[in-house]
Structures are given as C-alpha cells and as structure tokens.
N, CA, C and O of each residue as an XYZ file, in Angstrom:
612
protein
N       0.822     -1.193      0.000
C       0.000      0.000      0.000
C       0.866      1.258      0.000
O       0.587      2.198     -0.744
N       1.919      1.287      0.828
C       2.781      2.467      0.911
C       3.505      2.728     -0.402
O       3.667      3.879     -0.809
N       3.940      1.662     -1.063
C       4.641      1.835     -2.337
C       3.701      2.420     -3.380
O       4.107      3.275     -4.167
N       2.467      1.975     -3.395
C       1.480      2.516     -4.337
C       1.230      3.994     -4.050
O       1.106      4.793     -4.978
N       1.156      4.357     -2.776
C       0.968      5.767     -2.408
C       2.170      6.609     -2.838
O       2.007      7.742     -3.290
N       3.368      6.059     -2.698
C       4.579      6.769     -3.123
C       4.547      7.012     -4.628
O       4.844      8.114     -5.089
N       4.188      5.986     -5.390
C       4.106      6.132     -6.844
C       3.031      7.134     -7.240
O       3.211      7.904     -8.183
N       1.922      7.125     -6.527
C       0.838      8.065     -6.808
C       1.295      9.507     -6.548
O       0.966     10.414     -7.313
N       2.044      9.708     -5.483
C       2.582     11.038     -5.190
C       3.506     11.536     -6.289
O       3.455     12.706     -6.668
N       4.354     10.645     -6.801
C       5.224     11.017     -7.924
C       4.398     11.383     -9.153
O       4.700     12.351     -9.850
N       3.363     10.608     -9.408
C       2.484     10.863    -10.551
C       1.823     12.238    -10.427
O       1.774     12.989    -11.401
N       1.318     12.570     -9.248
C       0.681     13.870     -9.037
C       1.687     15.011     -9.201
O       1.348     16.061     -9.747
N       2.911     14.812     -8.733
C       3.952     15.831     -8.901
C       4.244     16.054    -10.382
O       4.450     17.189    -10.811
N       4.260     14.981    -11.158
C       4.506     15.106    -12.602
C       3.384     15.879    -13.287
O       3.641     16.674    -14.191
N       2.152     15.650    -12.866
C       1.017     16.384    -13.435
C       1.155     17.873    -13.119
O       0.971     18.715    -13.998
N       1.477     18.195    -11.874
C       1.675     19.593    -11.487
C       2.812     20.223    -12.295
O       2.691     21.354    -12.767
N       3.896     19.501    -12.450
C       5.047     20.013    -13.189
C       4.686     20.255    -14.653
O       5.116     21.246    -15.243
N       3.912     19.369    -15.229
C       3.468     19.537    -16.614
C       2.628     20.807    -16.766
O       2.804     21.560    -17.723
N       1.723     21.040    -15.829
C       0.917     22.260    -15.852
C       1.777     23.507    -15.697
O       1.535     24.522    -16.350
N       2.774     23.426    -14.834
C       3.702     24.536    -14.610
C       4.418     24.882    -15.914
O       4.520     26.051    -16.286
N       4.911     23.857    -16.602
C       5.622     24.081    -17.871
C       4.705     24.689    -18.932
O       5.107     25.597    -19.660
N       3.474     24.183    -19.017
C       2.527     24.742    -20.000
C       2.244     26.207    -19.693
O       2.186     27.037    -20.600
N       2.070     26.518    -18.420
C       1.797     27.904    -18.035
C       3.000     28.805    -18.331
O       2.826     29.942    -18.768
N       4.202     28.311    -18.100
C       5.398     29.089    -18.432
C       5.489     29.335    -19.934
O       5.814     30.440    -20.368
N       5.203     28.309    -20.723
C       5.271     28.426    -22.184
C       4.249     29.427    -22.715
O       4.511     30.114    -23.703
N       3.102     29.513    -22.077
C       2.059     30.444    -22.519
C       2.470     31.897    -22.284
O       1.977     32.790    -22.973
N       3.344     32.146    -21.345
C       3.860     33.474    -21.019
C       2.762     34.492    -20.706
O       2.916     35.683    -20.978
N       1.667     34.020    -20.140
C       0.568     34.909    -19.750
C       0.750     35.462    -18.341
O       0.205     36.513    -18.002
N       1.511     34.753    -17.531
C       1.698     35.098    -16.123
C       3.203     35.115    -15.856
O       3.923     34.252    -16.359
N       3.692     36.082    -15.075
C       5.128     36.114    -14.770
C       5.606     34.802    -14.140
O       4.895     34.166    -13.362
N       6.818     34.424    -14.498
C       7.386     33.155    -14.031
C       7.420     33.058    -12.511
O       7.170     31.987    -11.958
N       7.723     34.156    -11.827
C       7.795     34.109    -10.363
C       6.425     33.799     -9.762
O       6.337     33.104     -8.749
N       5.363     34.306    -10.373
C       4.006     34.028     -9.886
C       3.671     32.556    -10.116
O       3.074     31.907     -9.258
N       4.056     32.038    -11.271
C       3.809     30.618    -11.550
C       4.581     29.734    -10.581
O       4.076     28.702    -10.139
N       5.794     30.133    -10.254
C       6.582     29.375     -9.277
C       5.892     29.392     -7.924
O       5.843     28.374     -7.233
N       5.355     30.551     -7.543
C       4.625     30.647     -6.280
C       3.403     29.737     -6.283
O       3.027     29.190     -5.246
N       2.791     29.577     -7.438
C       1.583     28.750     -7.539
C       1.900     27.260     -7.581
O       1.229     26.466     -6.921
N       2.905     26.878     -8.342
C       3.160     25.455     -8.591
C       4.181     24.808     -7.665
O       4.016     23.646     -7.293
N       5.227     25.525     -7.285
C       6.295     24.908     -6.492
C       5.796     24.265     -5.198
O       6.172     23.127     -4.916
N       4.962     24.943     -4.396
C       4.509     24.296     -3.153
C       3.738     22.998     -3.401
O       3.872     22.043     -2.637
N       2.938     22.961     -4.462
C       2.159     21.748     -4.749
C       3.067     20.606     -5.193
O       2.919     19.474     -4.733
N       4.009     20.906     -6.089
C       4.945     19.872     -6.545
C       5.738     19.348     -5.356
O       5.872     18.138     -5.169
N       6.253     20.259     -4.565
C       7.066     19.871     -3.406
C       6.266     19.017     -2.424
O       6.775     18.018     -1.916
N       5.028     19.401     -2.155
C       4.202     18.643     -1.203
C       3.933     17.225     -1.709
O       3.965     16.273     -0.930
N       3.670     17.083     -3.004
C       3.459     15.739     -3.562
C       4.737     14.904     -3.458
O       4.679     13.712     -3.155
N       5.888     15.529     -3.709
C       7.150     14.797     -3.617
C       7.475     14.415     -2.178
O       7.976     13.319     -1.925
N       7.196     15.302     -1.242
C       7.420     14.968      0.173
C       6.506     13.828      0.615
O       6.920     12.953      1.375
N       5.271     13.841      0.138
C       4.357     12.741      0.444
C       4.850     11.430     -0.142
O       4.824     10.392      0.519
N       5.303     11.487     -1.396
C       5.833     10.283     -2.044
C       7.030      9.743     -1.264
O       7.130      8.542     -1.016
N       7.926     10.637     -0.885
C       9.102     10.240     -0.121
C       8.697      9.616      1.214
O       9.236      8.584      1.612
N       7.756     10.241      1.894
C       7.297      9.720      3.184
C       6.678      8.340      3.074
O       6.947      7.464      3.896
N       5.843      8.145      2.054
C       5.235      6.823      1.866
C       6.306      5.779      1.575
O       6.216      4.641      2.035
N       7.323      6.175      0.805
C       8.384      5.214      0.515
C       9.200      4.914      1.771
O       9.617      3.775      1.981
N       9.428      5.923      2.604
C      10.108      5.672      3.885
C       9.351      4.630      4.700
O       9.952      3.730      5.286
N       8.034      4.761      4.731
C       7.212      3.791      5.472
C       7.341      2.396      4.865
O       7.416      1.404      5.590
N       7.367      2.321      3.538
C       7.521      1.031      2.854
C       8.852      0.387      3.236
O       8.909     -0.786      3.605
N       9.913      1.174      3.140
C      11.255      0.652      3.421
C      11.396      0.237      4.881
O      12.024     -0.777      5.186
N      10.814      1.016      5.775
C      10.959      0.721      7.203
C       9.967     -0.324      7.699
O      10.102     -0.828      8.813
N       8.966     -0.653      6.876
C       7.949     -1.609      7.302
C       7.030     -1.039      8.363
O       6.457     -1.784      9.158
N       6.885      0.274      8.380
C       6.077      0.955      9.400
C       4.741      1.404      8.835
O       4.524      1.415      7.624
N       3.869      1.767      9.735
C       2.581      2.371      9.390
C       2.637      3.838      9.801
O       3.318      4.180     10.768
N       1.935      4.706      9.085
C       1.955      6.123      9.471
C       1.324      6.330     10.840
O       0.338      5.683     11.192
N       1.908      7.241     11.601
C       1.400      7.510     12.948
C       0.085      8.281     12.916
O      -0.784      8.063     13.761
N      -0.063      9.172     11.953
C      -1.234     10.043     11.928
C      -2.095      9.845     10.686
O      -2.972     10.664     10.411
N      -1.866      8.793      9.946
C      -2.592      8.606      8.695
C      -1.915      9.305      7.532
O      -2.267      9.081      6.374
N      -0.941     10.154      7.840
C      -0.177     10.856      6.814
C       1.263     10.370      6.877
O       1.744      9.972      7.938
N       1.948     10.401      5.745
C       3.343      9.952      5.766
C       4.251     11.005      6.400
O       3.931     12.194      6.381
N       5.374     10.575      6.958
C       6.346     11.543      7.469
C       7.024     12.246      6.291
O       6.941     11.773      5.157
N       7.677     13.344      6.546
C       8.419     14.031      5.492
C       9.914     13.772      5.577
O      10.676     14.222      4.722
N      10.337     13.043      6.614
C      11.747     12.714      6.756
C      11.899     11.518      7.697
O      10.926     11.050      8.289
N      13.122     11.039      7.823
C      13.376      9.864      8.667
C      13.045     10.124     10.129
O      12.630      9.210     10.841
N      13.221     11.350     10.582
C      12.919     11.676     11.981
C      11.436     11.505     12.285
O      11.065     11.320     13.444
N      10.587     11.563     11.272
C       9.151     11.412     11.471
C       8.664      9.977     11.455
O       7.474      9.722     11.641
N       9.575      9.032     11.233
C       9.192      7.618     11.245
C       8.880      7.161     12.664
O       9.454      7.675     13.625
N       7.975      6.199     12.798
C       7.718      5.635     14.130
C       8.993      5.006     14.689
O       9.852      4.543     13.938
N       9.102      4.996     16.011
C      10.258      4.369     16.654
C      10.294      2.887     16.310
O       9.258      2.244     16.139
N      11.505      2.363     16.213
C      11.672      0.937     15.942
C      11.219      0.118     17.145
O      11.384      0.521     18.296
N      10.653     -1.027     16.848
C      10.290     -1.935     17.933
C      11.571     -2.552     18.496
O      12.599     -2.603     17.820
N      11.496     -3.007     19.712
C      12.665     -3.589     20.378
C      13.242     -4.725     19.545
O      12.512     -5.574     19.033
N      14.538     -4.724     19.422
C      15.217     -5.792     18.714
C      15.436     -5.518     17.233
O      16.181     -6.249     16.581
N      14.808     -4.485     16.689
C      15.002     -4.159     15.268
C      16.118     -3.138     15.131
O      16.291     -2.272     15.988
N      16.863     -3.247     14.061
C      17.934     -2.287     13.784
C      17.525     -1.424     12.594
O      16.683     -1.814     11.785
N      18.129     -0.258     12.505
C      17.859      0.647     11.389
C      18.448      0.022     10.128
O      19.617     -0.361     10.101
N      17.630     -0.076      9.088
C      18.081     -0.711      7.845
C      19.087      0.181      7.115
O      19.166      1.386      7.356
N      19.839     -0.433      6.233
C      20.804      0.302      5.422
C      20.132      1.350      4.554
O      20.688      2.424      4.324
N      18.932      1.038      4.070
C      18.197      1.994      3.237
C      17.837      3.243      4.032
O      17.981      4.361      3.535
N      17.371      3.057      5.260
C      17.012      4.207      6.095
C      18.263      5.006      6.445
O      18.223      6.236      6.462
N      19.362      4.329      6.720
C      20.617      5.049      6.991
C      21.036      5.873      5.771
O      21.525      6.994      5.909
N      20.841      5.306      4.578
C      21.161      6.054      3.357
C      20.262      7.282      3.227
O      20.732      8.367      2.885
N      18.967      7.108      3.499
C      18.048      8.250      3.459
C      18.463      9.318      4.469
O      18.445     10.509      4.155
N      18.835      8.899      5.676
C      19.260      9.863      6.700
C      20.456     10.675      6.209
O      20.543     11.880      6.445
N      21.366     10.003      5.530
C      22.545     10.685      5.006
C      22.157     11.667      3.897
O      22.658     12.791      3.865
N      21.277     11.254      2.996
C      20.834     12.129      1.909
C      20.054     13.336      2.426
O      20.066     14.399      1.805
N      19.381     13.172      3.554
C      18.602     14.272      4.132
C      19.485     15.384      4.693
O      19.015     16.504      4.897
N      20.749     15.086      4.940
C      21.632     16.097      5.531
C      22.382     16.920      4.499
O      22.994     17.927      4.855
N      22.356     16.530      3.244
C      23.054     17.293      2.217
C      22.674     16.838      0.828
O      22.297     15.685      0.619
N      22.775     17.753     -0.123
C      22.486     17.414     -1.510
C      21.042     17.648     -1.901
O      20.326     18.434     -1.280
N      20.633     16.950     -2.938
C      19.320     17.198     -3.548
C      18.160     16.914     -2.599
O      17.174     17.651     -2.600
N      18.258     15.861     -1.790
C      17.154     15.534     -0.887
C      17.045     16.575      0.228
O      15.941     16.934      0.639
N      18.174     17.052      0.710
C      18.153     18.118      1.719
C      17.497     19.376      1.149
O      16.763     20.069      1.854
N      17.761     19.671     -0.125
C      17.126     20.828     -0.774
C      15.615     20.648     -0.846
O      14.865     21.589     -0.585
N      15.169     19.461     -1.194
C      13.734     19.189     -1.267
C      13.090     19.344      0.112
O      11.997     19.895      0.236
N      13.770     18.860      1.134
C      13.220     18.898      2.489
C      13.278     20.288      3.118
O      12.536     20.575      4.058
N      14.148     21.144      2.609
C      14.323     22.486      3.169
C      13.035     23.284      3.008
O      12.537     23.469      1.897
N      12.510     23.749      4.123
C      11.260     24.515      4.096
C      11.565     25.977      3.840
O      11.811     26.752      4.765
N      11.545     26.336      2.572
C      11.710     27.738      2.198
C      10.344     28.300      1.893
O       9.558     27.698      1.162
N      10.070     29.444      2.451
C       8.807     30.094      2.137
C       8.873     30.656      0.726
O       9.875     31.248      0.324
N       7.801     30.462     -0.011
C       7.699     31.054     -1.335
C       7.232     32.484     -1.127
O       6.156     32.704     -0.571
N       8.033     33.477     -1.568
C       7.640     34.859     -1.316
C       6.317     35.197     -1.987
O       6.071     34.819     -3.132
N       5.486     35.902     -1.270
C       4.189     36.303     -1.795
C       4.329     37.602     -2.572
O       3.581     37.848     -3.519
N       5.278     38.428     -2.177
C       5.413     39.750     -2.771
C       6.889     40.063     -2.928
O       7.683     39.826     -2.018
N       7.248     40.589     -4.067
C       8.606     41.069     -4.249
C       8.538     42.557     -4.525
O       7.776     43.001     -5.384
N       9.323     43.319     -3.810
C       9.315     44.769     -3.951
C      10.576     45.233     -4.665
O      11.640     44.637     -4.498
N      10.462     46.295     -5.460
C      11.659     46.832     -6.110
C      12.663     47.312     -5.062
O      12.287     47.785     -3.990
N      13.936     47.181     -5.393
C      14.969     47.685     -4.500
C      14.902     49.207     -4.504
O      14.567     49.810     -5.523
N      15.214     49.824     -3.387
C      15.123     51.272     -3.245
C      15.983     51.958     -4.306
O      17.150     51.613     -4.495
N      15.383     52.941     -5.001
C      16.100     53.686     -6.025
C      16.249     52.945     -7.335
O      16.995     53.379     -8.213
N      15.545     51.826     -7.479
C      15.693     51.013     -8.684
C      14.341     50.402     -9.005
O      13.614     49.983     -8.104
N      14.008     50.352    -10.263
C      12.739     49.742    -10.653
C      12.837     48.224    -10.780
O      11.823     47.534    -10.882
N      14.054     47.716    -10.775
C      14.239     46.270    -10.909
C      13.791     45.571     -9.630
O      13.939     46.103     -8.530
N      13.252     44.393     -9.790
C      12.827     43.582     -8.654
C      13.848     42.473     -8.464
O      14.212     41.780     -9.414
N      14.303     42.312     -7.235
C      15.259     41.242     -6.939
C      14.586     39.900     -7.151
O      13.486     39.661     -6.654
N      15.242     39.040     -7.879
C      14.678     37.714     -8.146
C      14.830     36.849     -6.907
O      15.942     36.671     -6.410
N      13.721     36.305     -6.399
C      13.829     35.434     -5.228
C      14.508     34.122     -5.610
O      14.410     33.665     -6.748
N      15.189     33.534     -4.650
C      15.846     32.261     -4.912
C      14.851     31.137     -4.687
O      14.645     30.679     -3.563
N      14.242     30.707     -5.770
C      13.251     29.643     -5.717
C      13.710     28.495     -6.592
O      14.491     28.672     -7.527
N      13.217     27.337     -6.277
C      13.469     26.202     -7.151
C      12.743     26.457     -8.469
O      11.737     27.165     -8.505
N      13.247     25.894     -9.518
C      12.665     26.068    -10.841
C      12.005     24.771    -11.292
O      12.066     23.751    -10.605
N      11.379     24.831    -12.454
C      10.822     23.611    -13.057
C      11.915     22.554    -13.215
O      11.701     21.368    -12.962
N      13.081     23.013    -13.637
C      14.186     22.077    -13.861
C      14.610     21.415    -12.551
O      14.903     20.220    -12.514
N      14.637     22.201    -11.484
C      14.986     21.642    -10.174
C      13.938     20.633     -9.728
O      14.272     19.561     -9.225
N      12.669     20.980     -9.915
C      11.585     20.065     -9.542
C      11.667     18.779    -10.362
O      11.445     17.689     -9.835
N      11.986     18.905    -11.650
C      12.134     17.713    -12.495
C      13.281     16.846    -11.988
O      13.181     15.619    -11.977
N      14.365     17.484    -11.571
C      15.502     16.732    -11.042
C      15.124     16.002     -9.756
O      15.545     14.865     -9.542
N      14.334     16.649     -8.901
C      13.863     15.980     -7.680
C      13.047     14.741     -8.043
O      13.224     13.677     -7.448
N      12.160     14.883     -9.015
C      11.338     13.748     -9.455
C      12.230     12.631     -9.980
O      12.074     11.473     -9.594
N      13.167     12.977    -10.862
C      14.067     11.972    -11.437
C      14.870     11.256    -10.352
O      15.014     10.034    -10.379
N      15.388     12.028     -9.401
C      16.195     11.433     -8.329
C      15.364     10.516     -7.441
O      15.812      9.428     -7.078
N      14.152     10.952     -7.089
C      13.287     10.095     -6.266
C      12.916      8.821     -7.015
O      12.945      7.732     -6.441
N      12.569      8.950     -8.290
C      12.221      7.756     -9.074
C      13.379      6.771     -9.121
O      13.186      5.570     -8.936
N      14.579      7.275     -9.368
C      15.753      6.402     -9.440
C      16.011      5.727     -8.093
O      16.309      4.535     -8.034
N      15.896      6.490     -7.029
C      16.106      5.946     -5.687
C      15.050      4.903     -5.348
O      15.370      3.835     -4.827
N      13.785      5.214     -5.646
C      12.696      4.271     -5.379
C      12.910      2.979     -6.164
O      12.729      1.883     -5.633
N      13.294      3.118     -7.430
C      13.485      1.926     -8.270
C      14.620      1.058     -7.739
O      14.485     -0.160     -7.623
N      15.738      1.700     -7.420
C      16.893      0.942     -6.920
C      16.565      0.251     -5.603
O      16.884     -0.924     -5.422
N      15.936      0.967     -4.694
C      15.635      0.376     -3.388
C      14.499     -0.632     -3.473
O      14.483     -1.606     -2.720
N      13.552     -0.416     -4.371
C      12.470     -1.393     -4.554
C      13.031     -2.714     -5.041
O      12.603     -3.783     -4.607
N      14.000     -2.630     -5.952
C      14.630     -3.853     -6.448
C      15.291     -4.622     -5.311
O      15.171     -5.845     -5.236
N      15.991     -3.907     -4.422
C      16.654     -4.612     -3.318
C      15.639     -5.124     -2.304
O      15.846     -6.184     -1.714
N      14.535     -4.386     -2.087
C      13.494     -4.858     -1.161
C      12.801     -6.102     -1.707
O      12.464     -7.015     -0.954
N      12.591     -6.129     -3.021
C      11.932     -7.276     -3.644
C      12.769     -8.544     -3.552
O      12.231     -9.650     -3.609
N      14.087     -8.390     -3.410
C      14.964     -9.553     -3.297
C      14.787    -10.271     -1.965
O      15.071    -11.464     -1.867
N      14.319     -9.560     -0.935
C      14.178    -10.165      0.398
C      12.942    -10.985      0.502
O      12.671    -11.563      1.554
C-alpha cells in the first residue's frame, strides 16, 4: 500500500510540473508568480511520495494517517530491530544534496518589492521547473533501486 501511495505522489507531482511548464510556455503570467503557484504543490506531492516510501522501506505504518516528510518522522523501531541500510542512506541524503534541498522549508515569497532607487525587482531564490524535475528523477531512481533490493528479500 505504501509503495502505491509513493508512486501516486510522484504521478501527481509530474502532473503539477506539466501544468507549470505549460503555463510558463504560454507566457501569460510572470514566471515568479507561476513558481509561487506550482512549487509548493509539486514539493508537497514529492514529500508525500518520499514519506510513503520511507514507510515502505521501514515496514512501518503512518502515525497520523499521513506519511512523514523525513526519517525523523518515522515511528520508533520496535525492540530488537535495527535501522536498515536503506534508512541510513536516506538519513545521510537528508543532511546534504538534492534531498536536503527538497526537504528544506523555504517560504515562497508572496510579494517582491523593487529595490530602493531602482525599478528592478530582486529575483527570489526559488526552485525552478528544472529543479523540480531533477527531484522527481532522483526520487524515481532511488525508489526503483531500493524497490529492487526490497523485492529480493
């Protein structure tokens, strides 16, 4: 069940990303506004997918009916169980690199104001469509590799 939920989350993120790209191509709305609209949804679907996969790998059930967003949100191990190599790998990825970027809670700015004495607006540092696509690709590759090893057991 958790693996299916993880795959569904990836699918929903891809749909959001596709809409984001179409909206950017139409050039009807400024790119920063589209990022404000689409990035939180894509990110939330990816975090859900990641959480469901964490539950699958750990053999756990969600504590609140919702998946965790990181390894720290997993239920405590029962006595006698050790942390699996997959979870240790996830913990390591959460501290640096692409997964840490995905997990980083950056607020999407609602308003950007021109710098004093200048009509130019400072571009906020937001993830882009390309970054979101890379997150999807990385999660898919990780899920596939770890699913293969889980299926061997």
